[in-house]
N, CA and C atoms as an extended XYZ file, in Angstrom:
540
Properties=species:S:1:pos:R:3:atomname:S:1:resname:S:1:resid:I:1 pbc="F F F"
N        45.478       64.054     -138.509 N   UNK     1
C        46.560       63.126     -138.185 CA  UNK     1
C        46.374       62.612     -136.760 C   UNK     1
N        46.502       61.326     -136.591 N   UNK     2
C        46.490       60.701     -135.268 CA  UNK     2
C        47.932       60.284     -134.964 C   UNK     2
N        48.560       60.970     -134.009 N   UNK     3
C        49.991       60.765     -133.739 CA  UNK     3
C        50.308       59.323     -133.361 C   UNK     3
N        49.360       58.620     -132.760 N   UNK     4
C        49.619       57.236     -132.362 CA  UNK     4
C        49.874       56.362     -133.589 C   UNK     4
N        49.122       56.595     -134.655 N   UNK     5
C        49.172       55.704     -135.814 CA  UNK     5
C        49.883       56.286     -137.035 C   UNK     5
N        49.878       57.597     -137.192 N   UNK     6
C        50.242       58.185     -138.476 CA  UNK     6
C        51.671       58.694     -138.600 C   UNK     6
N        52.471       58.580     -137.555 N   UNK     7
C        53.870       58.988     -137.655 CA  UNK     7
C        54.624       57.972     -138.523 C   UNK     7
N        55.618       58.426     -139.244 N   UNK     8
C        56.412       57.536     -140.086 CA  UNK     8
C        57.087       56.472     -139.210 C   UNK     8
N        56.882       55.185     -139.510 N   UNK     9
C        57.467       54.115     -138.687 CA  UNK     9
C        58.986       54.168     -138.588 C   UNK     9
N        59.650       54.790     -139.551 N   UNK    10
C        61.114       54.857     -139.500 CA  UNK    10
C        61.603       55.730     -138.339 C   UNK    10
N        60.714       56.523     -137.752 N   UNK    11
C        61.089       57.392     -136.631 CA  UNK    11
C        60.995       56.677     -135.285 C   UNK    11
N        60.555       55.422     -135.306 N   UNK    12
C        60.387       54.657     -134.069 CA  UNK    12
C        61.217       53.379     -134.170 C   UNK    12
N        62.316       53.320     -133.431 N   UNK    13
C        63.109       52.096     -133.314 CA  UNK    13
C        63.291       51.825     -131.820 C   UNK    13
N        63.654       50.619     -131.440 N   UNK    14
C        63.814       50.334     -130.010 CA  UNK    14
C        64.888       51.170     -129.317 C   UNK    14
N        65.870       51.647     -130.072 N   UNK    15
C        66.979       52.379     -129.457 CA  UNK    15
C        66.925       53.889     -129.661 C   UNK    15
N        65.996       54.357     -130.487 N   UNK    16
C        65.862       55.798     -130.759 CA  UNK    16
C        64.434       56.015     -131.250 C   UNK    16
N        63.680       56.829     -130.537 N   UNK    17
C        62.269       56.968     -130.895 CA  UNK    17
C        61.728       58.343     -130.508 C   UNK    17
N        60.567       58.625     -131.061 N   UNK    18
C        59.835       59.851     -130.760 CA  UNK    18
C        58.886       59.563     -129.600 C   UNK    18
N        58.797       60.514     -128.681 N   UNK    19
C        57.798       60.467     -127.615 CA  UNK    19
C        56.863       61.651     -127.814 C   UNK    19
N        55.575       61.406     -127.693 N   UNK    20
C        54.584       62.474     -127.662 CA  UNK    20
C        54.314       62.778     -126.189 C   UNK    20
N        54.636       63.987     -125.763 N   UNK    21
C        54.465       64.363     -124.358 CA  UNK    21
C        52.981       64.577     -124.065 C   UNK    21
N        52.522       63.964     -122.981 N   UNK    22
C        51.157       64.160     -122.503 CA  UNK    22
C        51.134       65.061     -121.266 C   UNK    22
N        52.132       64.897     -120.385 N   UNK    23
C        52.114       65.562     -119.087 CA  UNK    23
C        53.463       66.235     -118.847 C   UNK    23
N        53.410       67.492     -118.476 N   UNK    24
C        54.613       68.263     -118.178 CA  UNK    24
C        55.129       67.920     -116.785 C   UNK    24
N        56.436       67.844     -116.652 N   UNK    25
C        57.066       67.646     -115.343 CA  UNK    25
C        56.508       68.672     -114.358 C   UNK    25
N        56.164       68.207     -113.146 N   UNK    26
C        55.651       69.097     -112.112 CA  UNK    26
C        54.146       69.275     -112.118 C   UNK    26
N        53.464       68.668     -113.065 N   UNK    27
C        52.017       68.829     -113.183 CA  UNK    27
C        51.259       67.803     -112.343 C   UNK    27
N        50.047       68.158     -111.943 N   UNK    28
C        49.101       67.218     -111.330 CA  UNK    28
C        48.013       66.836     -112.329 C   UNK    28
N        48.034       67.444     -113.516 N   UNK    29
C        47.025       67.158     -114.533 CA  UNK    29
C        47.395       65.872     -115.257 C   UNK    29
N        46.513       64.880     -115.200 N   UNK    30
C        46.752       63.577     -115.840 CA  UNK    30
C        46.031       63.568     -117.182 C   UNK    30
N        46.787       63.891     -118.221 N   UNK    31
C        46.258       63.792     -119.577 CA  UNK    31
C        46.566       62.402     -120.108 C   UNK    31
N        45.758       61.964     -121.072 N   UNK    32
C        46.107       60.750     -121.792 CA  UNK    32
C        45.634       60.863     -123.229 C   UNK    32
N        46.147       59.966     -124.033 N   UNK    33
C        45.806       59.956     -125.446 CA  UNK    33
C        44.321       59.674     -125.626 C   UNK    33
N        43.653       60.509     -126.408 N   UNK    34
C        42.302       60.216     -126.871 CA  UNK    34
C        42.479       59.396     -128.145 C   UNK    34
N        42.242       58.102     -128.042 N   UNK    35
C        42.592       57.185     -129.130 CA  UNK    35
C        41.850       57.487     -130.425 C   UNK    35
N        40.653       58.029     -130.334 N   UNK    36
C        39.874       58.323     -131.529 CA  UNK    36
C        40.457       59.484     -132.329 C   UNK    36
N        40.878       60.543     -131.629 N   UNK    37
C        41.315       61.757     -132.325 CA  UNK    37
C        42.826       61.898     -132.443 C   UNK    37
N        43.578       61.246     -131.551 N   UNK    38
C        45.020       61.431     -131.515 CA  UNK    38
C        45.431       62.656     -130.720 C   UNK    38
N        44.470       63.360     -130.153 N   UNK    39
C        44.751       64.500     -129.275 CA  UNK    39
C        44.919       63.952     -127.856 C   UNK    39
N        45.165       64.852     -126.895 N   UNK    40
C        45.179       64.411     -125.507 CA  UNK    40
C        43.950       64.980     -124.813 C   UNK    40
N        43.471       64.239     -123.823 N   UNK    41
C        42.280       64.624     -123.085 CA  UNK    41
C        42.603       64.562     -121.597 C   UNK    41
N        42.053       65.499     -120.829 N   UNK    42
C        42.266       65.479     -119.388 CA  UNK    42
C        41.506       64.304     -118.796 C   UNK    42
N        42.234       63.374     -118.216 N   UNK    43
C        41.630       62.219     -117.554 CA  UNK    43
C        41.176       62.611     -116.151 C   UNK    43
N        42.059       63.310     -115.429 N   UNK    44
C        41.747       63.750     -114.075 CA  UNK    44
C        42.885       64.634     -113.574 C   UNK    44
N        42.635       65.310     -112.470 N   UNK    45
C        43.694       65.959     -111.714 CA  UNK    45
C        44.026       64.986     -110.594 C   UNK    45
N        45.305       64.733     -110.361 N   UNK    46
C        45.703       63.750     -109.351 CA  UNK    46
C        45.079       64.084     -108.003 C   UNK    46
N        44.628       63.053     -107.303 N   UNK    47
C        43.974       63.219     -106.003 CA  UNK    47
C        44.988       63.509     -104.902 C   UNK    47
N        46.219       63.066     -105.090 N   UNK    48
C        47.253       63.261     -104.072 CA  UNK    48
C        47.981       64.580     -104.319 C   UNK    48
N        48.848       64.930     -103.385 N   UNK    49
C        49.647       66.148     -103.559 CA  UNK    49
C        50.867       65.903     -104.446 C   UNK    49
N        51.024       64.684     -104.924 N   UNK    50
C        52.167       64.329     -105.772 CA  UNK    50
C        52.066       65.013     -107.138 C   UNK    50
N        53.217       65.356     -107.689 N   UNK    51
C        53.337       65.937     -109.023 CA  UNK    51
C        54.224       65.026     -109.868 C   UNK    51
N        53.976       64.986     -111.165 N   UNK    52
C        54.801       64.148     -112.040 CA  UNK    52
C        56.266       64.561     -111.924 C   UNK    52
N        57.153       63.598     -111.638 N   UNK    53
C        58.569       63.907     -111.410 CA  UNK    53
C        59.382       64.089     -112.689 C   UNK    53
N        58.765       63.846     -113.828 N   UNK    54
C        59.441       63.980     -115.122 CA  UNK    54
C        58.373       64.242     -116.174 C   UNK    54
N        58.792       64.710     -117.329 N   UNK    55
C        57.870       64.812     -118.454 CA  UNK    55
C        57.421       63.396     -118.805 C   UNK    55
N        56.155       63.253     -119.204 N   UNK    56
C        55.559       61.926     -119.345 CA  UNK    56
C        54.785       61.865     -120.653 C   UNK    56
N        54.984       60.785     -121.383 N   UNK    57
C        54.273       60.645     -122.640 CA  UNK    57
C        54.241       59.209     -123.111 C   UNK    57
N        54.113       59.046     -124.419 N   UNK    58
C        54.004       57.704     -124.992 CA  UNK    58
C        54.776       57.624     -126.303 C   UNK    58
N        55.078       56.386     -126.684 N   UNK    59
C        55.758       56.123     -127.954 CA  UNK    59
C        54.696       55.777     -128.992 C   UNK    59
N        54.571       56.575     -130.051 N   UNK    60
C        53.644       56.220     -131.123 CA  UNK    60
C        54.000       54.847     -131.712 C   UNK    60
N        53.004       54.217     -132.304 N   UNK    61
C        53.173       52.930     -132.984 CA  UNK    61
C        53.685       51.843     -132.043 C   UNK    61
N        53.288       51.932     -130.758 N   UNK    62
C        53.552       50.862     -129.792 CA  UNK    62
C        52.234       50.494     -129.126 C   UNK    62
N        52.191       49.280     -128.596 N   UNK    63
C        50.992       48.784     -127.914 CA  UNK    63
C        51.457       47.957     -126.730 C   UNK    63
N        51.170       48.454     -125.542 N   UNK    64
C        51.640       47.814     -124.312 CA  UNK    64
C        50.563       46.898     -123.732 C   UNK    64
N        50.923       46.209     -122.659 N   UNK    65
C        50.027       45.254     -122.024 CA  UNK    65
C        48.766       45.862     -121.445 C   UNK    65
N        48.758       47.182     -121.226 N   UNK    66
C        47.566       47.850     -120.686 CA  UNK    66
C        46.647       48.373     -121.798 C   UNK    66
N        46.877       47.901     -123.036 N   UNK    67
C        46.080       48.277     -124.208 CA  UNK    67
C        46.205       49.755     -124.584 C   UNK    67
N        47.312       50.349     -124.238 N   UNK    68
C        47.638       51.730     -124.575 CA  UNK    68
C        49.030       51.757     -125.192 C   UNK    68
N        49.409       52.884     -125.795 N   UNK    69
C        50.802       53.009     -126.226 CA  UNK    69
C        51.729       52.919     -125.012 C   UNK    69
N        52.969       52.542     -125.256 N   UNK    70
C        53.955       52.382     -124.185 CA  UNK    70
C        54.297       53.735     -123.566 C   UNK    70
N        54.253       53.788     -122.229 N   UNK    71
C        54.526       55.012     -121.475 CA  UNK    71
C        56.022       55.284     -121.369 C   UNK    71
N        56.365       56.581     -121.295 N   UNK    72
C        57.762       57.000     -121.191 CA  UNK    72
C        57.883       58.187     -120.239 C   UNK    72
N        58.888       58.118     -119.378 N   UNK    73
C        59.310       59.268     -118.579 CA  UNK    73
C        60.511       59.878     -119.290 C   UNK    73
N        60.428       61.153     -119.640 N   UNK    74
C        61.513       61.841     -120.327 CA  UNK    74
C        62.223       62.732     -119.308 C   UNK    74
N        63.463       62.368     -118.977 N   UNK    75
C        64.248       63.127     -118.008 CA  UNK    75
C        64.910       64.294     -118.725 C   UNK    75
N        64.529       65.502     -118.351 N   UNK    76
C        64.989       66.701     -119.049 CA  UNK    76
C        65.074       67.839     -118.045 C   UNK    76
N        66.022       68.743     -118.244 N   UNK    77
C        66.137       69.874     -117.325 CA  UNK    77
C        64.977       70.856     -117.482 C   UNK    77
N        64.263       70.804     -118.585 N   UNK    78
C        63.160       71.723     -118.855 CA  UNK    78
C        61.821       70.999     -118.860 C   UNK    78
N        60.762       71.743     -118.546 N   UNK    79
C        59.404       71.234     -118.694 CA  UNK    79
C        59.079       71.225     -120.186 C   UNK    79
N        58.466       70.154     -120.654 N   UNK    80
C        58.111       70.038     -122.070 CA  UNK    80
C        56.590       70.073     -122.176 C   UNK    80
N        56.090       70.914     -123.061 N   UNK    81
C        54.653       71.130     -123.192 CA  UNK    81
C        53.945       69.898     -123.758 C   UNK    81
N        52.702       69.655     -123.318 N   UNK    82
C        51.913       68.563     -123.884 CA  UNK    82
C        51.770       68.694     -125.403 C   UNK    82
N        51.761       67.564     -126.068 N   UNK    83
C        51.659       67.404     -127.521 CA  UNK    83
C        52.947       67.749     -128.253 C   UNK    83
N        54.028       67.994     -127.513 N   UNK    84
C        55.336       68.174     -128.146 CA  UNK    84
C        55.914       66.810     -128.488 C   UNK    84
N        56.654       66.748     -129.575 N   UNK    85
C        57.360       65.528     -129.950 CA  UNK    85
C        58.822       65.690     -129.558 C   UNK    85
N        59.381       64.650     -128.947 N   UNK    86
C        60.752       64.692     -128.451 CA  UNK    86
C        61.461       63.417     -128.894 C   UNK    86
N        62.634       63.564     -129.512 N   UNK    87
C        63.422       62.398     -129.895 CA  UNK    87
C        64.303       61.996     -128.716 C   UNK    87
N        64.214       60.723     -128.324 N   UNK    88
C        64.877       60.245     -127.107 CA  UNK    88
C        65.542       58.894     -127.335 C   UNK    88
N        66.321       58.484     -126.315 N   UNK    89
C        66.849       57.123     -126.262 CA  UNK    89
C        66.583       56.566     -124.865 C   UNK    89
N        66.356       55.243     -124.772 N   UNK    90
C        66.019       54.640     -123.480 CA  UNK    90
C        67.257       54.383     -122.624 C   UNK    90
N        67.089       54.553     -121.297 N   UNK    91
C        68.176       54.203     -120.368 CA  UNK    91
C        67.719       53.202     -119.311 C   UNK    91
N        66.431       52.912     -119.249 N   UNK    92
C        65.933       51.958     -118.260 CA  UNK    92
C        64.434       51.788     -118.396 C   UNK    92
N        63.893       50.916     -117.553 N   UNK    93
C        62.448       50.667     -117.562 CA  UNK    93
C        61.975       50.389     -116.139 C   UNK    93
N        60.864       51.004     -115.783 N   UNK    94
C        60.204       50.728     -114.506 CA  UNK    94
C        59.181       49.639     -114.763 C   UNK    94
N        59.244       48.587     -113.974 N   UNK    95
C        58.239       47.526     -114.051 CA  UNK    95
C        57.420       47.611     -112.776 C   UNK    95
N        56.110       47.736     -112.952 N   UNK    96
C        55.253       47.932     -111.792 CA  UNK    96
C        53.925       47.210     -111.968 C   UNK    96
N        53.185       47.155     -110.890 N   UNK    97
C        51.819       46.635     -110.904 CA  UNK    97
C        50.899       47.823     -110.656 C   UNK    97
N        49.910       47.972     -111.517 N   UNK    98
C        48.919       49.037     -111.394 CA  UNK    98
C        47.545       48.385     -111.516 C   UNK    98
N        46.784       48.428     -110.433 N   UNK    99
C        45.454       47.806     -110.409 CA  UNK    99
C        45.525       46.344     -110.847 C   UNK    99
N        46.465       45.620     -110.273 N   UNK   100
C        46.652       44.183     -110.499 CA  UNK   100
C        47.129       43.821     -111.904 C   UNK   100
N        47.588       44.789     -112.682 N   UNK   101
C        48.121       44.513     -114.017 CA  UNK   101
C        49.557       45.016     -114.123 C   UNK   101
N        50.380       44.287     -114.886 N   UNK   102
C        51.755       44.725     -115.124 CA  UNK   102
C        51.722       45.991     -115.977 C   UNK   102
N        52.527       46.965     -115.589 N   UNK   103
C        52.622       48.237     -116.308 CA  UNK   103
C        54.105       48.588     -116.407 C   UNK   103
N        54.563       48.868     -117.612 N   UNK   104
C        55.975       49.194     -117.828 CA  UNK   104
C        56.089       50.632     -118.314 C   UNK   104
N        57.090       51.324     -117.795 N   UNK   105
C        57.328       52.711     -118.157 CA  UNK   105
C        58.807       52.877     -118.500 C   UNK   105
N        59.067       53.285     -119.710 N   UNK   106
C        60.437       53.491     -120.169 CA  UNK   106
C        60.975       54.787     -119.561 C   UNK   106
N        62.234       54.780     -119.161 N   UNK   107
C        62.934       55.990     -118.731 CA  UNK   107
C        63.849       56.382     -119.887 C   UNK   107
N        63.722       57.627     -120.359 N   UNK   108
C        64.451       58.037     -121.562 CA  UNK   108
C        65.063       59.425     -121.399 C   UNK   108
N        66.045       59.684     -122.246 N   UNK   109
C        66.788       60.943     -122.272 CA  UNK   109
C        66.592       61.595     -123.642 C   UNK   109
N        66.283       62.896     -123.687 N   UNK   110
C        66.145       63.570     -124.982 CA  UNK   110
C        67.511       63.899     -125.591 C   UNK   110
N        67.627       63.683     -126.884 N   UNK   111
C        68.874       64.027     -127.577 CA  UNK   111
C        69.166       65.521     -127.488 C   UNK   111
N        68.141       66.346     -127.355 N   UNK   112
C        68.326       67.784     -127.399 CA  UNK   112
C        68.622       68.462     -126.074 C   UNK   112
N        68.914       67.709     -125.013 N   UNK   113
C        69.211       68.322     -123.712 CA  UNK   113
C        70.644       67.991     -123.314 C   UNK   113
N        71.589       68.922     -123.532 N   UNK   114
C        72.994       68.626     -123.252 CA  UNK   114
C        73.286       68.356     -121.782 C   UNK   114
N        72.398       68.768     -120.881 N   UNK   115
C        72.634       68.493     -119.461 CA  UNK   115
C        72.318       67.045     -119.100 C   UNK   115
N        71.649       66.324     -120.001 N   UNK   116
C        71.244       64.951     -119.699 CA  UNK   116
C        71.920       63.902     -120.576 C   UNK   116
N        72.468       64.292     -121.714 N   UNK   117
C        72.978       63.297     -122.660 CA  UNK   117
C        74.210       62.549     -122.162 C   UNK   117
N        74.755       62.935     -121.027 N   UNK   118
C        75.850       62.157     -120.436 CA  UNK   118
C        75.354       60.808     -119.921 C   UNK   118
N        74.048       60.691     -119.692 N   UNK   119
C        73.483       59.450     -119.160 CA  UNK   119
C        73.104       58.528     -120.312 C   UNK   119
N        73.785       57.391     -120.381 N   UNK   120
C        73.518       56.401     -121.427 CA  UNK   120
C        72.775       55.189     -120.880 C   UNK   120
N        72.766       55.058     -119.560 N   UNK   121
C        72.028       54.003     -118.874 CA  UNK   121
C        71.727       54.522     -117.472 C   UNK   121
N        71.230       53.674     -116.598 N   UNK   122
C        70.860       54.113     -115.251 CA  UNK   122
C        72.062       54.429     -114.371 C   UNK   122
N        73.228       53.884     -114.725 N   UNK   123
C        74.435       54.133     -113.936 CA  UNK   123
C        74.769       55.619     -113.971 C   UNK   123
N        75.059       56.163     -112.834 N   UNK   124
C        75.422       57.566     -112.753 CA  UNK   124
C        74.237       58.495     -112.580 C   UNK   124
N        73.039       58.017     -112.902 N   UNK   125
C        71.851       58.833     -112.682 CA  UNK   125
C        71.698       59.045     -111.181 C   UNK   125
N        71.388       60.245     -110.735 N   UNK   126
C        71.259       60.463     -109.292 CA  UNK   126
C        70.286       59.474     -108.653 C   UNK   126
N        70.756       58.774     -107.637 N   UNK   127
C        69.927       57.766     -106.962 CA  UNK   127
C        68.637       58.389     -106.434 C   UNK   127
N        68.742       59.613     -105.943 N   UNK   128
C        67.563       60.266     -105.382 CA  UNK   128
C        66.483       60.487     -106.443 C   UNK   128
N        66.879       60.759     -107.675 N   UNK   129
C        65.904       60.935     -108.753 CA  UNK   129
C        65.097       59.657     -108.961 C   UNK   129
N        65.781       58.510     -108.986 N   UNK   130
C        65.063       57.236     -109.125 CA  UNK   130
C        64.164       56.982     -107.923 C   UNK   130
N        64.608       57.388     -106.735 N   UNK   131
C        63.774       57.242     -105.534 CA  UNK   131
C        62.517       58.101     -105.635 C   UNK   131
N        62.660       59.328     -106.128 N   UNK   132
C        61.496       60.205     -106.304 CA  UNK   132
C        60.507       59.615     -107.305 C   UNK   132
N        61.022       59.096     -108.410 N   UNK   133
C        60.165       58.497     -109.435 CA  UNK   133
C        59.436       57.291     -108.857 C   UNK   133
N        60.165       56.421     -108.165 N   UNK   134
C        59.540       55.242     -107.553 CA  UNK   134
C        58.466       55.654     -106.557 C   UNK   134
N        58.792       56.610     -105.704 N   UNK   135
C        57.826       57.063     -104.695 CA  UNK   135
C        56.561       57.607     -105.357 C   UNK   135
N        56.727       58.408     -106.395 N   UNK   136
C        55.573       58.958     -107.105 CA  UNK   136
C        54.643       57.843     -107.569 C   UNK   136
N        55.204       56.840     -108.249 N   UNK   137
C        54.357       55.787     -108.797 CA  UNK   137
C        53.797       54.854     -107.722 C   UNK   137
N        54.366       54.874     -106.534 N   UNK   138
C        53.812       54.078     -105.435 CA  UNK   138
C        52.642       54.781     -104.748 C   UNK   138
N        52.561       56.116     -104.833 N   UNK   139
C        51.527       56.843     -104.081 CA  UNK   139
C        50.536       57.634     -104.939 C   UNK   139
N        50.789       57.830     -106.211 N   UNK   140
C        49.991       58.791     -106.974 CA  UNK   140
C        48.527       58.416     -107.131 C   UNK   140
N        48.164       57.171     -106.917 N   UNK   141
C        46.763       56.754     -107.007 CA  UNK   141
C        46.173       56.353     -105.658 C   UNK   141
N        46.930       56.526     -104.580 N   UNK   142
C        46.496       56.002     -103.276 CA  UNK   142
C        45.187       56.616     -102.785 C   UNK   142
N        44.953       57.893     -102.995 N   UNK   143
C        43.706       58.511     -102.539 CA  UNK   143
C        42.517       58.174     -103.434 C   UNK   143
N        42.770       57.485     -104.528 N   UNK   144
C        41.695       56.981     -105.385 CA  UNK   144
C        41.322       55.553     -104.991 C   UNK   144
N        42.014       55.018     -103.971 N   UNK   145
C        41.756       53.650     -103.537 CA  UNK   145
C        42.371       52.605     -104.453 C   UNK   145
N        43.334       53.005     -105.267 N   UNK   146
C        43.990       52.071     -106.190 CA  UNK   146
C        45.383       51.758     -105.681 C   UNK   146
N        45.821       50.530     -105.893 N   UNK   147
C        47.133       50.073     -105.431 CA  UNK   147
C        48.109       50.015     -106.599 C   UNK   147
N        49.304       50.530     -106.355 N   UNK   148
C        50.389       50.429     -107.327 CA  UNK   148
C        51.647       49.992     -106.589 C   UNK   148
N        52.457       49.163     -107.248 N   UNK   149
C        53.692       48.652     -106.654 CA  UNK   149
C        54.799       48.689     -107.693 C   UNK   149
N        55.965       49.088     -107.273 N   UNK   150
C        57.142       49.000     -108.140 CA  UNK   150
C        57.744       47.615     -107.955 C   UNK   150
N        57.887       46.879     -109.048 N   UNK   151
C        58.535       45.569     -108.996 CA  UNK   151
C        60.043       45.719     -109.116 C   UNK   151
N        60.472       46.560     -110.071 N   UNK   152
C        61.904       46.715     -110.318 CA  UNK   152
C        62.129       47.887     -111.270 C   UNK   152
N        63.329       48.412     -111.244 N   UNK   153
C        63.784       49.354     -112.269 CA  UNK   153
C        64.952       48.661     -112.953 C   UNK   153
N        64.782       48.392     -114.248 N   UNK   154
C        65.741       47.554     -114.966 CA  UNK   154
C        66.544       48.351     -115.992 C   UNK   154
N        67.481       47.675     -116.602 N   UNK   155
C        68.534       48.245     -117.443 CA  UNK   155
C        68.051       48.773     -118.794 C   UNK   155
N        68.960       49.460     -119.443 N   UNK   156
C        68.755       49.936     -120.810 CA  UNK   156
C        68.430       48.771     -121.748 C   UNK   156
N        69.163       47.674     -121.619 N   UNK   157
C        68.911       46.517     -122.487 CA  UNK   157
C        67.484       46.008     -122.328 C   UNK   157
N        67.001       45.961     -121.099 N   UNK   158
C        65.620       45.518     -120.858 CA  UNK   158
C        64.635       46.533     -121.433 C   UNK   158
N        64.944       47.811     -121.321 N   UNK   159
C        64.072       48.846     -121.891 CA  UNK   159
C        63.961       48.684     -123.407 C   UNK   159
N        65.082       48.432     -124.061 N   UNK   160
C        65.083       48.223     -125.516 CA  UNK   160
C        64.208       47.023     -125.871 C   UNK   160
N        64.306       45.967     -125.086 N   UNK   161
C        63.482       44.768     -125.311 CA  UNK   161
C        61.991       45.096     -125.151 C   UNK   161
N        61.640       45.858     -124.128 N   UNK   162
C        60.238       46.224     -123.883 CA  UNK   162
C        59.699       47.073     -125.039 C   UNK   162
N        60.486       48.034     -125.516 N   UNK   163
C        60.060       48.861     -126.653 CA  UNK   163
C        59.864       47.985     -127.887 C   UNK   163
N        60.804       47.096     -128.150 N   UNK   164
C        60.708       46.204     -129.305 CA  UNK   164
C        59.439       45.353     -129.248 C   UNK   164
N        59.157       44.796     -128.083 N   UNK   165
C        57.949       43.974     -127.915 CA  UNK   165
C        56.682       44.799     -128.137 C   UNK   165
N        56.673       46.041     -127.662 N   UNK   166
C        55.500       46.902     -127.841 CA  UNK   166
C        55.316       47.291     -129.308 C   UNK   166
N        56.413       47.412     -130.041 N   UNK   167
C        56.331       47.690     -131.476 CA  UNK   167
C        55.739       46.492     -132.218 C   UNK   167
N        56.185       45.297     -131.861 N   UNK   168
C        55.655       44.072     -132.474 CA  UNK   168
C        54.169       43.932     -132.158 C   UNK   168
N        53.791       44.190     -130.910 N   UNK   169
C        52.376       44.110     -130.520 CA  UNK   169
C        51.534       45.093     -131.325 C   UNK   169
N        52.051       46.290     -131.516 N   UNK   170
C        51.333       47.286     -132.312 CA  UNK   170
C        51.098       46.755     -133.731 C   UNK   170
N        52.151       46.238     -134.340 N   UNK   171
C        52.019       45.721     -135.705 CA  UNK   171
C        50.998       44.595     -135.782 C   UNK   171
N        51.004       43.706     -134.802 N   UNK   172
C        50.040       42.596     -134.797 CA  UNK   172
C        48.608       43.097     -134.674 C   UNK   172
N        48.393       44.081     -133.819 N   UNK   173
C        47.035       44.559     -133.558 CA  UNK   173
C        46.549       45.523     -134.633 C   UNK   173
N        47.398       46.447     -135.076 N   UNK   174
C        46.929       47.525     -135.945 CA  UNK   174
C        47.316       47.376     -137.406 C   UNK   174
N        48.512       46.920     -137.714 N   UNK   175
C        48.915       46.798     -139.112 CA  UNK   175
C        48.074       45.745     -139.812 C   UNK   175
N        47.823       44.634     -139.147 N   UNK   176
C        47.004       43.579     -139.743 CA  UNK   176
C        45.574       44.049     -139.982 C   UNK   176
N        45.024       44.910     -139.098 N   UNK   177
C        43.670       45.434     -139.281 CA  UNK   177
C        43.585       46.291     -140.536 C   UNK   177
N        44.619       47.108     -140.772 N   UNK   178
C        44.614       48.004     -141.927 CA  UNK   178
C        44.696       47.223     -143.233 C   UNK   178
N        45.369       46.069     -143.193 N   UNK   179
C        45.568       45.283     -144.414 CA  UNK   179
C        44.335       44.469     -144.774 C   UNK   179
N        43.457       44.215     -143.804 N   UNK   180
C        42.273       43.377     -144.062 CA  UNK   180
C        41.165       44.158     -144.724 C   UNK   180
C-alpha cells in the first residue's frame, strides 16, 4: 500500500482529512515521503539547531505546487510517531517562499486531542506558538544556504481552499493517469 495514493478518497475532504505524520514534534530529523514505496525516508538531519515546532506530515491524495503532497503542521499536546495516521481539521495556512517557490503548509488540529479541539481557527491560538512556527520556517534551512520567507499566515477558510485545490490537482495529475 502506498499511503499517498491508496487511502480511500472519502477520508480526505477539505474540512476533515487524514494526515500521515512524517516528523515528530521536537525532531531535527527531516523525513519525507518516498513516492515510489509510500514509506518515509530520511532526507537529512537539519543543519540548524532548530527543531520542528509541531508534528509534521502530509495529506494523502493531494498534490501541491512543489510537486509533493500538501504539507501539514499538526498541533497536538503529544509527539506523534512517524507513519501514524491522524484525523484533523484545518485552522489556518502558512504561505511562504522556499527556494524561490511558493510553499503552503496547513495548520491543523487533531480530533483526538481534547486539549486542542477548542481551537476552530487561528483566533485564540497562543500568539507565541505562531511566532515559534514562523521563526522555525524562516531559519531551518539557513545553514544550508537556502532562503525561506513567510509571506502570511491565513485563515481557516483559506486553508480549506488550499486543501481543495491540492485535491483537484491530485485528481488531474494522478486519477487521469490511472484511467488511461
